N, C-alpha and C positions, 0 to 999 in steps of 0.2 A: 254569228248566229252559235247558236250554241246547241250542239247536240248528246241531250243529256243524258247519260246510268242511272238509275235510280236500280239498284239492290236494294233485294231488302224491301219491295214493293208491297206485299201483301199486310209489313206488320202497323205499328201505328203508327211512326214514324213516316215511312216506306207513303201510307194512305194518305195521314196529312200534306205530303205530297202533290200525290195526287189531287186533290182536292182545289189547292192552290194553282194545280200546273193553268189549267183554264188562263189563268188574271198576266202568263208571260207570253213574252213573245221567244222560245223556246220550243223545242224540239223534243218530247219526253219518247223515254223507253224505260216503261216497268217490268220490272225479272223479282219474281222469285227463283227460290231454286231449282222446280220443274223445269221454265222455261232460259235457263242457264246457272250453269254449277261455276262459280265464281275460286270452287277450289281447282280447277281445272286450269292449269293456265294457257290452256292449246287454244281448250273451247273458248276462255274469254278472252282470248286475243281476235280470235274468227271469228267473234262477236262484234268489238273496241272496230276493228278495221270494214266491215261490211255495213253500218252501220257509223262511220265516219264518226267514232263517239270523241270527242273532247273536253267533257267533267263526265266524274264519276260521280257517285253523290252515294259511299257503305254504310246500306242504311242493313244492311246484313251484321245478324251475330246468334250469338248458339246465347240464351237470358234465361234460360232455366238455371235461377242459381243452387240451386239443392241440387237438383239433379247433377248440374255440374260436378260434384263433391266426386260420384261414382262412374261419369262418362269424357272423364277429361281429354280420352281421346282423342273424341266428337268437336265434345271443347275447343282444343285448339286451332282441330282445323277450321274449327268455321272461325275463331275469333284472333289466328294467330297466322295458320298459314294464308291463306286468302286475302292475308289484308295487308301481307310480303306481295301473294297474286297484280294483287292493285297495283301497292307500291310499286316494282320492277318497271310492269308493263307499263304505269303512269311516266316513269322516267323516257325507259326505247320509245313513245311515245306524242309523249310527250303534251296533255292531257294533266285540265284537272284535276283533283284529286279530295273529295271532302268526304271525314269515316268520323260514322262515328262510338267516342268509348263512354267509359264511365265514371262516377265518385269513387268506385269499389278499388282502384290501383289507390286510392288511400288507406291507411288501416286505421280509419276512425279516433285515433288517439289524441287529435288537434285538440286548442280550444276555440280556436279564428279561423276564418272561412280561410279556407286551401290553398293558393296561387299557382300559376302553372306549372311552373318553376322549382318547387315546394315538394322534396323526400318524396318518391312512392314507397308504400309496405301492403301490397296488398293483402285478404288475409285467409279469402277461399281464390278455387279452381277459379271458377268464373272470372273476379280481379283481376289474376296470374295468367290468365290465359288475355286479358281483352290489354293487361300490361305487356306481356312480347308480343300482342298487334298493333303496340304502340310504338315503340321500340323498334323491330321490324320494321316498320316503316320510314324512322328515324334513319336509321342506319343508311338507307337504301338513300332514302335521301332525296326527291325530288320534286323537282320545282313546280311554287303553286300547288301547297297541300295541306292543305289545314287538318291537326285531330279536335274534335268539337267534345269535352268530356260533358258532360250531363247527371241530374240524377230523376227519380224517383219519378219516372216520365207513365200517364196517364192520356187520355185521347175518349173517343165515341168511337170508336177503329179496336177491334182486336177484346184480349184480357188482360184489366192490369188494374189493381187498388182497390178504383173508383167501384168497378164494377161488382168489385166483390161484395163491398162492402153496401151498397145499394142492396145486393141478393142477400147478406145476412139480416142485414138491414129491417127488408121486407118478411125473413123466415122467423125469424126471433126480434123479444123487447127487452133486451141486454149481449151484450159483448163486449169480449175485452182487447183492446187494443196499446200496444206495445209502446212506450212513453219517456222509453233511457237512448230511440235512434233521434238524432237529430238531424234533419238534412233542408233539405227546398222541394217540394213540387214542380216538376216537370207541363207544362199543358205541352203533347207532343206539338201543336200547329204553330205553335210560339217558336218553339224551336226550327221547323219548316218554313216557317215565312222570313228567318232568322235567315234562316240556310240559305233559300233561295236569292236574299237582297246581298250576301256577301259573296256571291260567284264572280258581279260584273268589276267590284273594289278586288279580286285576288291577285295581285306582282308583285309579288316577293319571290325572294333563290332562296328553297328549300321547304321544311317543313314548319308548320307555326302552330303552337298548342293555343289554344281558347278555350277557355270554361265560360257555359250556359246554363243554368236553368230560370226559374223563375224568383224576381224580385219579394225577400220576409224569407223568414225562418218558422219551422216550426219540425213537430215530434208526429211519427205516426197518429198519436193519440188525438196530437188536433186537429190533422189534417182529415183525421177521423169521427169525427164531430160536428166539422163545419160541412161536409158529406152530409149524416141526415138535419139539420142546419137547413141546411141552406135548400134540399131536396124534399125538407116538412113530413121529413120522415120519424115516428116513434121510440127510438130505438132506442135504451139508456144505454154509451158511451162510457164502459173505466180503464182507469189506465192499470200495463199490467209490466212489468220489469220484464227481460231480452233474457237474466239467468229461469225465470217460469216459465217462459215455451221455448225453449231445445229446438236447436232445426239443425241439419248437415254442416253448413255453411250459416261461416263466423260474417254476421253483418254491423258496416263500423258502425261506432256512438256516434259520431260526428264525423259528418260528412259536407259540411258549407261549403259553395263551392266562391268564391272569389271572382267578380263577374266584372271588374273596372279595367279588365283590358279590353273583351270583345264589344263594349262603349265604346270605349273612346277610339279605340281601331274601326268603326264602321261606323261610330256615330249611330249608333239606335237605343230606343226608350224598350226595358225588358216590364211588364208587366208585372203586376205585381199577385202574388197567387195565389189568394178568393178571387182578386178578379177574373184570374183566367177562370177557378174552380167552375164558378158560379156561369161562366160562357160556356166552357162546354157542361156540363150540368144539362145548362135549357137547349143543346142539340139534344141530349137524350130524352 
């Protein structure tokens, strides 16, 4: 029997895990920062002990990529220090730990899908603090722990690119969207399903790194165009170069992740991004 603590449960991924939780014979504890401060190790220890937690799925993250450039301390606290707290407690209490990370740990200068062991080189504060969290977890090295890097996450819950495009498409007759940043969208429900299926199969020493996003590759422009098409929104999408839309944080131009390892290890099939997008939009 798993007693599963899901941190960051009010975000996109945490919300999707809640939706799927009724299909599993596990006991779930869903917490946000109001219920549990994972940056406070003693509070975290007390919660784990009180509820006999033997699995933690860490969905907590500081994800405001541009704001992180001015709030590095806060981003570091959530994306790095809190992860080290979880790692140390996982080693101490011997529970399974699944931690969600990002494609932004790479610099985006590659030309083929990134493998898990390729050199990291984050180009913004968000990516740097997420990588520091990964390094902290790897350094502590608790058994039965996993780092899952993902990208371009969206859901029917929370704020995300898909919802922004729908809103803008309904307000305007045309929009411009970046077409020289390439990646793979991730429907949070697909990732949540994969994480829950992984739990019973975690039986290894130390920390393993896996990549997960939906199958296929696209630009943000392609993604936006598909959203308008599937939703039947009459809004013209025009391509725009990154250099013509400056932001405080640098984004990787290419951050496609190689998913071979997770598919082979856990014998899973990953849906194509347009199919998953359609499923999500049907819920909206």
